[in-house]
N, C-alpha and C positions, 0 to 999 in steps of 0.2 A: 503493500499499500505506499508506503513511502517512497518507494520509487516514481510510483503513477502522480506523487504529488508534484513533486520535483519535476517531474519530465512537463508538467503544463504550468509550473510559474513562470511568469517571464519577467527578468527582472527592467525598470524602468530608469532611465537615467536623465538626470536634468537636459543635458544635451546631447544630442542624436544627430545621424546625418540627415536625417527631415528639417530637424530644427534649425538646422544650421544657414540651411538656404535664401531663407529672409535675410538674416544679416548678410550674407556674403551679396545679396541682390542690393541689398540696402548702401553698405559701401563701396561697391565698384560703382552704381549711381554716383554717390557724394565723390568719389576720386575723379569722375568724369569731367572734361573741360574742354570747352566747345573749340579751342584753338589746337585741340589735338585729334587723332584719331585712334584714341582708345573706344574699347566698345566696352558696356557693361554686361556682368552675366546675368541675367535673366530668370535663368532655369535651368537646372541641373536633372539630366536623367540615367536612369539605370544606376540610381546611386548604391552604395556598396559599401558596407562597415567594413574596414580593415582591423580595428583595434577601437575598444572601448571598455572605460573604466571610469570610475567617480571622477578623479580630476583632468581625464581626456576622449579624445575621440579622434580616431583617425579615418578619413572617408577617401572614395573615388567615384569619378563618375562621367557624363560627359555633359559637360556646359553649353548649354543653347544662349550665344551672345546678341545681343541688341541690334548688331549690322545682320543678325541670320546665318551665321555659320555657327559650326559646331566643333568643339575642343575637348580634350582631355583634362580632366580637373582632377587635381588630390586638395583636399581642403580637410581644417579640422579647426579644433582648439583643444586648447590647455590651462590648468591654472598655473599661473605662476609664483613666484617665491611672495610676492606682497597679496596673493588670494585674488588676482585679477583674472578674468579670463581672457584670455590672446586667443584671436579669432587668427586664421591664416588660408591661403589659399595658392595656386599654383599651377 
């Protein structure tokens, strides 16, 4: 019975691959400048969790850019020594 219970239990984390997408979208839009040709990240498809813990998450997927192109993306977040959440994507 114990194994049946543990198999059905799903751990929920404060940050996961789905919840980070809105932060990435907002960050890339804020960094856009009308004088350059950078595109913002508007969506991430095929999201995959590489690693997740209470203090960090690493993800990958396919980013849909505001110019219509798609690109592979690795993104995530971690809590630094001061307790701040650091978001990253490449």
